[in-house]
A tleap script that builds the chain and sets N, CA, C and O, in Angstrom:
source leaprc.protein.ff14SB
mol = sequence {
  NMET GLY TYR THR LEU ASN GLU ASN ASN LYS
  GLY GLU SER SER PHE SER GLU ALA ASP CYS
  LYS PHE LEU SER LYS ALA ILE THR ALA THR
  VAL GLY ALA ARG GLN ALA ILE PRO ALA SER
  ARG ALA ALA GLU LEU LEU ALA ARG HIE PHE
  CYS GLY ASP TRP GLY ASP VAL CYS ASP GLU
  ASP ARG GLY VAL ASN GLU SER ALA LEU ALA
  ASN GLY GLN ARG LEU MET SER VAL TYR LYS
  SER PRO ASP HIE GLU THR ILE TRP ILE ILE
  THR GLU TRP ASP ARG SER VAL THR THR VAL
  LEU LEU PRO ASN GLU CTYR
}
set mol.1.N position { 26.966 -13.509 3.387 }
set mol.1.CA position { 28.170 -12.740 3.135 }
set mol.1.C position { 29.258 -13.668 2.639 }
set mol.1.O position { 29.038 -14.870 2.494 }
set mol.2.N position { 30.424 -13.116 2.379 }
set mol.2.CA position { 31.491 -13.879 1.788 }
set mol.2.C position { 32.481 -14.451 2.767 }
set mol.2.O position { 33.677 -14.451 2.474 }
set mol.3.N position { 32.058 -14.934 3.901 }
set mol.3.CA position { 32.983 -15.547 4.833 }
set mol.3.C position { 32.515 -16.947 5.160 }
set mol.3.O position { 31.340 -17.279 5.001 }
set mol.4.N position { 33.437 -17.754 5.614 }
set mol.4.CA position { 33.117 -19.107 6.026 }
set mol.4.C position { 33.523 -19.256 7.478 }
set mol.4.O position { 34.691 -19.064 7.817 }
set mol.5.N position { 32.591 -19.589 8.326 }
set mol.5.CA position { 32.867 -19.791 9.736 }
set mol.5.C position { 32.934 -21.281 9.978 }
set mol.5.O position { 31.976 -22.001 9.697 }
set mol.6.N position { 34.046 -21.750 10.490 }
set mol.6.CA position { 34.253 -23.165 10.739 }
set mol.6.C position { 34.346 -23.406 12.233 }
set mol.6.O position { 34.801 -22.541 12.981 }
set mol.7.N position { 33.916 -24.582 12.666 }
set mol.7.CA position { 34.035 -24.941 14.074 }
set mol.7.C position { 34.865 -26.209 14.163 }
set mol.7.O position { 34.576 -27.196 13.486 }
set mol.8.N position { 35.909 -26.182 15.007 }
set mol.8.CA position { 36.741 -27.370 15.146 }
set mol.8.C position { 36.143 -28.321 16.176 }
set mol.8.O position { 35.070 -28.055 16.719 }
set mol.9.N position { 36.830 -29.428 16.446 }
set mol.9.CA position { 36.292 -30.429 17.369 }
set mol.9.C position { 36.275 -29.964 18.821 }
set mol.9.O position { 35.714 -30.648 19.677 }
set mol.10.N position { 36.873 -28.826 19.109 }
set mol.10.CA position { 36.828 -28.264 20.458 }
set mol.10.C position { 35.717 -27.230 20.598 }
set mol.10.O position { 35.560 -26.631 21.661 }
set mol.11.N position { 34.946 -27.016 19.536 }
set mol.11.CA position { 33.883 -26.027 19.576 }
set mol.11.C position { 34.357 -24.606 19.352 }
set mol.11.O position { 33.597 -23.660 19.561 }
set mol.12.N position { 35.619 -24.438 18.923 }
set mol.12.CA position { 36.170 -23.115 18.666 }
set mol.12.C position { 35.876 -22.733 17.223 }
set mol.12.O position { 35.921 -23.580 16.331 }
set mol.13.N position { 35.581 -21.476 16.995 }
set mol.13.CA position { 35.231 -21.013 15.659 }
set mol.13.C position { 36.398 -20.280 15.008 }
set mol.13.O position { 37.206 -19.636 15.678 }
set mol.14.N position { 36.461 -20.393 13.710 }
set mol.14.CA position { 37.422 -19.639 12.914 }
set mol.14.C position { 36.760 -19.344 11.577 }
set mol.14.O position { 35.684 -19.869 11.292 }
set mol.15.N position { 37.386 -18.516 10.759 }
set mol.15.CA position { 36.796 -18.201 9.467 }
set mol.15.C position { 37.858 -18.159 8.396 }
set mol.15.O position { 39.041 -17.972 8.677 }
set mol.16.N position { 37.427 -18.333 7.184 }
set mol.16.CA position { 38.317 -18.274 6.040 }
set mol.16.C position { 38.595 -16.818 5.699 }
set mol.16.O position { 37.682 -15.993 5.676 }
set mol.17.N position { 39.849 -16.509 5.434 }
set mol.17.CA position { 40.237 -15.148 5.097 }
set mol.17.C position { 40.066 -14.862 3.613 }
set mol.17.O position { 40.290 -13.734 3.175 }
set mol.18.N position { 39.678 -15.849 2.843 }
set mol.18.CA position { 39.662 -15.737 1.382 }
set mol.18.C position { 38.845 -14.552 0.878 }
set mol.18.O position { 39.256 -13.886 -0.072 }
set mol.19.N position { 37.709 -14.278 1.488 }
set mol.19.CA position { 36.832 -13.230 0.990 }
set mol.19.C position { 36.848 -11.961 1.828 }
set mol.19.O position { 35.997 -11.090 1.649 }
set mol.20.N position { 37.806 -11.847 2.740 }
set mol.20.CA position { 37.866 -10.661 3.596 }
set mol.20.C position { 38.274 -9.435 2.786 }
set mol.20.O position { 39.095 -9.518 1.872 }
set mol.21.N position { 37.690 -8.311 3.136 }
set mol.21.CA position { 38.050 -7.039 2.501 }
set mol.21.C position { 39.294 -6.437 3.129 }
set mol.21.O position { 39.980 -5.634 2.498 }
set mol.22.N position { 39.593 -6.815 4.360 }
set mol.22.CA position { 40.776 -6.343 5.069 }
set mol.22.C position { 41.028 -7.276 6.236 }
set mol.22.O position { 40.166 -8.074 6.605 }
set mol.23.N position { 42.215 -7.172 6.815 }
set mol.23.CA position { 42.553 -7.919 8.022 }
set mol.23.C position { 43.186 -6.959 9.014 }
set mol.23.O position { 43.524 -5.827 8.668 }
set mol.24.N position { 43.342 -7.410 10.229 }
set mol.24.CA position { 43.930 -6.607 11.287 }
set mol.24.C position { 45.153 -7.342 11.820 }
set mol.24.O position { 45.189 -8.572 11.842 }
set mol.25.N position { 46.151 -6.579 12.247 }
set mol.25.CA position { 47.363 -7.187 12.789 }
set mol.25.C position { 47.122 -7.821 14.152 }
set mol.25.O position { 47.789 -8.791 14.512 }
set mol.26.N position { 46.180 -7.285 14.908 }
set mol.26.CA position { 45.874 -7.808 16.245 }
set mol.26.C position { 44.385 -7.662 16.517 }
set mol.26.O position { 43.725 -6.771 15.983 }
set mol.27.N position { 43.872 -8.547 17.353 }
set mol.27.CA position { 42.467 -8.503 17.761 }
set mol.27.C position { 42.437 -8.536 19.279 }
set mol.27.O position { 43.140 -9.322 19.912 }
set mol.28.N position { 41.613 -7.671 19.850 }
set mol.28.CA position { 41.453 -7.644 21.295 }
set mol.28.C position { 39.977 -7.462 21.621 }
set mol.28.O position { 39.186 -7.037 20.779 }
set mol.29.N position { 39.628 -7.787 22.842 }
set mol.29.CA position { 38.248 -7.599 23.313 }
set mol.29.C position { 38.289 -7.054 24.729 }
set mol.29.O position { 39.131 -7.446 25.537 }
set mol.30.N position { 37.382 -6.160 25.012 }
set mol.30.CA position { 37.298 -5.599 26.357 }
set mol.30.C position { 36.710 -6.630 27.313 }
set mol.30.O position { 36.140 -7.637 26.893 }
set mol.31.N position { 36.859 -6.361 28.587 }
set mol.31.CA position { 36.312 -7.253 29.605 }
set mol.31.C position { 34.799 -7.391 29.439 }
set mol.31.O position { 34.257 -8.493 29.520 }
set mol.32.N position { 34.129 -6.277 29.208 }
set mol.32.CA position { 32.677 -6.307 29.053 }
set mol.32.C position { 32.228 -7.142 27.880 }
set mol.32.O position { 31.257 -7.892 27.982 }
set mol.33.N position { 32.927 -7.021 26.758 }
set mol.33.CA position { 32.575 -7.811 25.575 }
set mol.33.C position { 32.806 -9.290 25.824 }
set mol.33.O position { 32.005 -10.127 25.407 }
set mol.34.N position { 33.893 -9.613 26.498 }
set mol.34.CA position { 34.180 -11.023 26.810 }
set mol.34.C position { 33.111 -11.620 27.712 }
set mol.34.O position { 32.778 -12.799 27.594 }
set mol.35.N position { 32.581 -10.815 28.600 }
set mol.35.CA position { 31.537 -11.301 29.509 }
set mol.35.C position { 30.173 -11.360 28.824 }
set mol.35.O position { 29.318 -12.161 29.203 }
set mol.36.N position { 29.971 -10.514 27.819 }
set mol.36.CA position { 28.650 -10.386 27.193 }
set mol.36.C position { 28.360 -11.455 26.151 }
set mol.36.O position { 27.214 -11.882 26.006 }
set mol.37.N position { 29.385 -11.892 25.421 }
set mol.37.CA position { 29.151 -12.861 24.349 }
set mol.37.C position { 30.194 -13.966 24.389 }
set mol.37.O position { 31.331 -13.737 24.801 }
set mol.38.N position { 29.810 -15.166 23.961 }
set mol.38.CA position { 30.788 -16.258 23.900 }
set mol.38.C position { 31.806 -16.023 22.779 }
set mol.38.O position { 31.545 -15.279 21.834 }
set mol.39.N position { 32.949 -16.660 22.900 }
set mol.39.CA position { 34.012 -16.505 21.908 }
set mol.39.C position { 33.540 -16.882 20.509 }
set mol.39.O position { 33.965 -16.263 19.533 }
set mol.40.N position { 32.684 -17.868 20.394 }
set mol.40.CA position { 32.198 -18.278 19.069 }
set mol.40.C position { 31.375 -17.171 18.418 }
set mol.40.O position { 31.439 -16.990 17.202 }
set mol.41.N position { 30.609 -16.433 19.204 }
set mol.41.CA position { 29.833 -15.311 18.672 }
set mol.41.C position { 30.772 -14.171 18.263 }
set mol.41.O position { 30.572 -13.536 17.227 }
set mol.42.N position { 31.791 -13.919 19.078 }
set mol.42.CA position { 32.765 -12.882 18.735 }
set mol.42.C position { 33.466 -13.234 17.424 }
set mol.42.O position { 33.687 -12.354 16.592 }
set mol.43.N position { 33.818 -14.496 17.228 }
set mol.43.CA position { 34.473 -14.924 15.983 }
set mol.43.C position { 33.559 -14.706 14.785 }
set mol.43.O position { 34.007 -14.276 13.722 }
set mol.44.N position { 32.282 -15.003 14.962 }
set mol.44.CA position { 31.318 -14.791 13.881 }
set mol.44.C position { 31.217 -13.308 13.524 }
set mol.44.O position { 31.221 -12.948 12.347 }
set mol.45.N position { 31.127 -12.457 14.534 }
set mol.45.CA position { 31.019 -11.015 14.283 }
set mol.45.C position { 32.300 -10.453 13.672 }
set mol.45.O position { 32.238 -9.583 12.803 }
set mol.46.N position { 33.452 -10.936 14.114 }
set mol.46.CA position { 34.715 -10.498 13.519 }
set mol.46.C position { 34.791 -10.892 12.052 }
set mol.46.O position { 35.254 -10.111 11.221 }
set mol.47.N position { 34.342 -12.090 11.734 }
set mol.47.CA position { 34.331 -12.527 10.335 }
set mol.47.C position { 33.457 -11.597 9.500 }
set mol.47.O position { 33.850 -11.187 8.408 }
set mol.48.N position { 32.288 -11.270 10.003 }
set mol.48.CA position { 31.406 -10.351 9.283 }
set mol.48.C position { 32.071 -8.993 9.095 }
set mol.48.O position { 32.019 -8.418 8.008 }
set mol.49.N position { 32.690 -8.486 10.144 }
set mol.49.CA position { 33.369 -7.185 10.098 }
set mol.49.C position { 34.476 -7.189 9.044 }
set mol.49.O position { 34.538 -6.285 8.211 }
set mol.50.N position { 35.346 -8.195 9.073 }
set mol.50.CA position { 36.465 -8.263 8.129 }
set mol.50.C position { 36.003 -8.442 6.686 }
set mol.50.O position { 36.733 -8.109 5.753 }
set mol.51.N position { 34.812 -8.959 6.505 }
set mol.51.CA position { 34.284 -9.165 5.150 }
set mol.51.C position { 33.406 -8.007 4.683 }
set mol.51.O position { 32.801 -8.078 3.614 }
set mol.52.N position { 33.334 -6.941 5.481 }
set mol.52.CA position { 32.599 -5.754 5.059 }
set mol.52.C position { 31.117 -5.790 5.346 }
set mol.52.O position { 30.365 -4.994 4.784 }
set mol.53.N position { 30.676 -6.684 6.200 }
set mol.53.CA position { 29.289 -6.689 6.667 }
set mol.53.C position { 29.292 -5.855 7.952 }
set mol.53.O position { 29.639 -6.346 9.027 }
set mol.54.N position { 28.905 -4.601 7.819 }
set mol.54.CA position { 29.026 -3.644 8.921 }
set mol.54.C position { 27.908 -3.764 9.942 }
set mol.54.O position { 27.878 -3.002 10.909 }
set mol.55.N position { 26.998 -4.693 9.753 }
set mol.55.CA position { 25.946 -4.935 10.738 }
set mol.55.C position { 24.869 -3.870 10.712 }
set mol.55.O position { 24.343 -3.521 9.655 }
set mol.56.N position { 24.548 -3.359 11.889 }
set mol.56.CA position { 23.404 -2.464 12.069 }
set mol.56.C position { 23.804 -0.994 12.085 }
set mol.56.O position { 23.329 -0.230 12.926 }
set mol.57.N position { 24.674 -0.592 11.160 }
set mol.57.CA position { 25.025 0.826 11.050 }
set mol.57.C position { 24.046 1.501 10.090 }
set mol.57.O position { 23.413 0.838 9.268 }
set mol.58.N position { 23.928 2.812 10.201 }
set mol.58.CA position { 23.063 3.557 9.291 }
set mol.58.C position { 23.720 3.626 7.911 }
set mol.58.O position { 24.904 3.321 7.764 }
set mol.59.N position { 22.953 4.024 6.919 }
set mol.59.CA position { 23.464 4.093 5.547 }
set mol.59.C position { 24.666 5.029 5.437 }
set mol.59.O position { 25.616 4.740 4.710 }
set mol.60.N position { 24.623 6.139 6.149 }
set mol.60.CA position { 25.740 7.087 6.106 }
set mol.60.C position { 27.023 6.441 6.627 }
set mol.60.O position { 28.080 6.563 6.009 }
set mol.61.N position { 26.925 5.748 7.779 }
set mol.61.CA position { 28.102 5.090 8.349 }
set mol.61.C position { 28.581 3.939 7.465 }
set mol.61.O position { 29.779 3.668 7.387 }
set mol.62.N position { 27.650 3.271 6.806 }
set mol.62.CA position { 28.019 2.208 5.859 }
set mol.62.C position { 28.880 2.811 4.739 }
set mol.62.O position { 29.899 2.236 4.356 }
set mol.63.N position { 28.466 3.960 4.225 }
set mol.63.CA position { 29.236 4.651 3.199 }
set mol.63.C position { 30.595 5.119 3.695 }
set mol.63.O position { 31.589 5.047 2.971 }
set mol.64.N position { 30.632 5.601 4.934 }
set mol.64.CA position { 31.900 6.019 5.537 }
set mol.64.C position { 32.853 4.827 5.613 }
set mol.64.O position { 34.038 4.958 5.306 }
set mol.65.N position { 32.341 3.673 6.018 }
set mol.65.CA position { 33.189 2.479 6.093 }
set mol.65.C position { 33.708 2.077 4.717 }
set mol.65.O position { 34.878 1.724 4.571 }
set mol.66.N position { 32.850 2.128 3.718 }
set mol.66.CA position { 33.283 1.743 2.373 }
set mol.66.C position { 34.384 2.684 1.878 }
set mol.66.O position { 35.347 2.237 1.254 }
set mol.67.N position { 34.247 3.972 2.150 }
set mol.67.CA position { 35.297 4.929 1.793 }
set mol.67.C position { 36.566 4.679 2.596 }
set mol.67.O position { 37.676 4.802 2.079 }
set mol.68.N position { 36.389 4.327 3.867 }
set mol.68.CA position { 37.533 4.080 4.745 }
set mol.68.C position { 38.368 2.901 4.275 }
set mol.68.O position { 39.578 2.872 4.498 }
set mol.69.N position { 37.740 1.932 3.630 }
set mol.69.CA position { 38.498 0.805 3.087 }
set mol.69.C position { 39.535 1.283 2.075 }
set mol.69.O position { 40.667 0.800 2.058 }
set mol.70.N position { 39.142 2.225 1.242 }
set mol.70.CA position { 40.033 2.743 0.198 }
set mol.70.C position { 40.996 3.806 0.724 }
set mol.70.O position { 42.115 3.933 0.228 }
set mol.71.N position { 40.561 4.566 1.726 }
set mol.71.CA position { 41.334 5.713 2.204 }
set mol.71.C position { 42.158 5.434 3.454 }
set mol.71.O position { 42.851 6.325 3.944 }
set mol.72.N position { 42.096 4.213 3.977 }
set mol.72.CA position { 42.878 3.895 5.165 }
set mol.72.C position { 42.410 4.603 6.411 }
set mol.72.O position { 43.226 5.116 7.177 }
set mol.73.N position { 41.104 4.641 6.628 }
set mol.73.CA position { 40.561 5.255 7.843 }
set mol.73.C position { 39.966 4.176 8.746 }
set mol.73.O position { 39.888 3.005 8.375 }
set mol.74.N position { 39.555 4.593 9.918 }
set mol.74.CA position { 38.987 3.683 10.907 }
set mol.74.C position { 37.697 3.062 10.403 }
set mol.74.O position { 36.928 3.710 9.693 }
set mol.75.N position { 37.456 1.805 10.767 }
set mol.75.CA position { 36.245 1.072 10.398 }
set mol.75.C position { 35.473 0.700 11.654 }
set mol.75.O position { 36.065 0.348 12.675 }
set mol.76.N position { 34.151 0.779 11.575 }
set mol.76.CA position { 33.330 0.445 12.731 }
set mol.76.C position { 32.087 -0.323 12.309 }
set mol.76.O position { 31.385 0.054 11.371 }
set mol.77.N position { 31.835 -1.409 13.030 }
set mol.77.CA position { 30.618 -2.198 12.833 }
set mol.77.C position { 29.823 -2.212 14.122 }
set mol.77.O position { 30.379 -2.091 15.214 }
set mol.78.N position { 28.512 -2.361 13.981 }
set mol.78.CA position { 27.600 -2.444 15.125 }
set mol.78.C position { 26.714 -3.662 14.906 }
set mol.78.O position { 26.096 -3.812 13.851 }
set mol.79.N position { 26.657 -4.520 15.900 }
set mol.79.CA position { 25.835 -5.727 15.796 }
set mol.79.C position { 24.882 -5.779 16.988 }
set mol.79.O position { 25.294 -5.807 18.147 }
set mol.80.N position { 23.599 -5.792 16.657 }
set mol.80.CA position { 22.555 -5.859 17.680 }
set mol.80.C position { 21.919 -7.235 17.638 }
set mol.80.O position { 21.775 -7.832 16.570 }
set mol.81.N position { 21.539 -7.736 18.807 }
set mol.81.CA position { 20.928 -9.050 18.889 }
set mol.81.C position { 19.989 -9.088 20.079 }
set mol.81.O position { 20.300 -8.530 21.131 }
set mol.82.N position { 18.844 -9.737 19.928 }
set mol.82.CA position { 17.956 -9.867 21.084 }
set mol.82.C position { 18.540 -10.788 22.153 }
set mol.82.O position { 18.131 -10.737 23.313 }
set mol.83.N position { 19.498 -11.631 21.758 }
set mol.83.CA position { 20.089 -12.587 22.697 }
set mol.83.C position { 21.288 -12.047 23.458 }
set mol.83.O position { 21.648 -12.576 24.509 }
set mol.84.N position { 21.921 -10.978 22.925 }
set mol.84.CA position { 23.132 -10.435 23.523 }
set mol.84.C position { 23.082 -8.918 23.493 }
set mol.84.O position { 22.252 -8.319 22.809 }
set mol.85.N position { 23.985 -8.312 24.247 }
set mol.85.CA position { 24.110 -6.859 24.220 }
set mol.85.C position { 24.599 -6.403 22.851 }
set mol.85.O position { 25.151 -7.195 22.086 }
set mol.86.N position { 24.397 -5.131 22.548 }
set mol.86.CA position { 24.945 -4.557 21.324 }
set mol.86.C position { 26.466 -4.606 21.405 }
set mol.86.O position { 27.063 -4.274 22.429 }
set mol.87.N position { 27.074 -5.027 20.306 }
set mol.87.CA position { 28.523 -5.146 20.226 }
set mol.87.C position { 29.043 -4.198 19.160 }
set mol.87.O position { 28.495 -4.125 18.061 }
set mol.88.N position { 30.088 -3.482 19.486 }
set mol.88.CA position { 30.798 -2.664 18.514 }
set mol.88.C position { 32.107 -3.364 18.177 }
set mol.88.O position { 32.718 -4.000 19.036 }
set mol.89.N position { 32.530 -3.244 16.933 }
set mol.89.CA position { 33.859 -3.688 16.524 }
set mol.89.C position { 34.505 -2.529 15.779 }
set mol.89.O position { 33.957 -2.011 14.806 }
set mol.90.N position { 35.671 -2.136 16.250 }
set mol.90.CA position { 36.387 -0.997 15.675 }
set mol.90.C position { 37.782 -1.438 15.245 }
set mol.90.O position { 38.530 -2.021 16.029 }
set mol.91.N position { 38.119 -1.153 13.992 }
set mol.91.CA position { 39.469 -1.383 13.488 }
set mol.91.C position { 40.124 -0.033 13.255 }
set mol.91.O position { 39.561 0.837 12.590 }
set mol.92.N position { 41.311 0.133 13.805 }
set mol.92.CA position { 42.030 1.402 13.688 }
set mol.92.C position { 42.457 1.661 12.247 }
set mol.92.O position { 42.557 0.734 11.443 }
set mol.93.N position { 42.704 2.918 11.931 }
set mol.93.CA position { 42.987 3.368 10.569 }
set mol.93.C position { 44.138 2.608 9.923 }
set mol.93.O position { 44.114 2.350 8.720 }
set mol.94.N position { 45.165 2.244 10.728 }
set mol.94.CA position { 46.337 1.570 10.171 }
set mol.94.C position { 46.215 0.046 10.209 }
set mol.94.O position { 47.162 -0.675 9.895 }
set mol.95.N position { 45.025 -0.430 10.601 }
set mol.95.CA position { 44.718 -1.869 10.691 }
set mol.95.C position { 45.606 -2.587 11.714 }
set mol.95.O position { 45.783 -3.803 11.646 }
set mol.96.N position { 46.162 -1.823 12.659 }
set mol.96.CA position { 47.049 -2.389 13.674 }
set mol.96.C position { 46.302 -3.193 14.724 }
set mol.96.O position { 46.847 -4.149 15.276 }
set mol.97.N position { 45.065 -2.817 15.004 }
set mol.97.CA position { 44.293 -3.529 16.021 }
set mol.97.C position { 42.805 -3.389 15.736 }
set mol.97.O position { 42.335 -2.352 15.270 }
set mol.98.N position { 42.090 -4.446 16.027 }
set mol.98.CA position { 40.628 -4.460 15.979 }
set mol.98.C position { 40.147 -4.798 17.375 }
set mol.98.O position { 40.623 -5.753 17.989 }
set mol.99.N position { 39.199 -4.011 17.877 }
set mol.99.CA position { 38.704 -4.183 19.240 }
set mol.99.C position { 37.220 -4.513 19.224 }
set mol.99.O position { 36.431 -3.857 18.544 }
set mol.100.N position { 36.855 -5.533 19.978 }
set mol.100.CA position { 35.458 -5.895 20.212 }
set mol.100.C position { 35.089 -5.294 21.559 }
set mol.100.O position { 35.766 -5.542 22.557 }
set mol.101.N position { 34.014 -4.501 21.594 }
set mol.101.CA position { 33.664 -3.816 22.833 }
set mol.101.C position { 32.179 -3.545 22.927 }
set mol.101.O position { 31.446 -3.669 21.945 }
set mol.102.N position { 31.745 -3.174 24.112 }
set mol.102.CA position { 30.379 -2.705 24.331 }
set mol.102.C position { 30.369 -1.197 24.153 }
set mol.102.O position { 31.383 -0.546 24.407 }
set mol.103.N position { 29.246 -0.622 23.723 }
set mol.103.CA position { 29.195 0.829 23.526 }
set mol.103.C position { 29.590 1.637 24.770 }
set mol.103.O position { 30.220 2.687 24.646 }
set mol.104.N position { 29.232 1.166 25.945 }
set mol.104.CA position { 29.556 1.923 27.156 }
set mol.104.C position { 31.020 1.836 27.545 }
set mol.104.O position { 31.446 2.483 28.502 }
set mol.105.N position { 31.800 1.042 26.814 }
set mol.105.CA position { 33.235 0.933 27.094 }
set mol.105.C position { 34.069 1.820 26.159 }
set mol.105.O position { 35.296 1.836 26.250 }
set mol.106.N position { 33.415 2.544 25.279 }
set mol.106.CA position { 34.134 3.387 24.335 }
set mol.106.C position { 34.673 4.626 25.001 }
set mol.106.O position { 35.310 5.452 24.347 }
savepdb mol mol.pdb
quit
């Protein structure tokens, strides 16, 4: 995808905004998501989300997200991994907040 994930000398991850399709004014994570995945994994998934890699959504939801980019609607990504629980990332329609959460916390 079109993002760059960098790791600093403290082991913290960040990504380049250059190729992002959108950004969010704030990012938050639920307690469950914080317990389920390390911060570096959350940063990687957020980078994918902001760059339009919607993860493991169906084709219909992928199309909904692509339309939502142009129409200012809510965006949702789903990331499944054998190593971690399924993670959802939802950005609100006005791009005011993006939330990392587990499906059971919705």
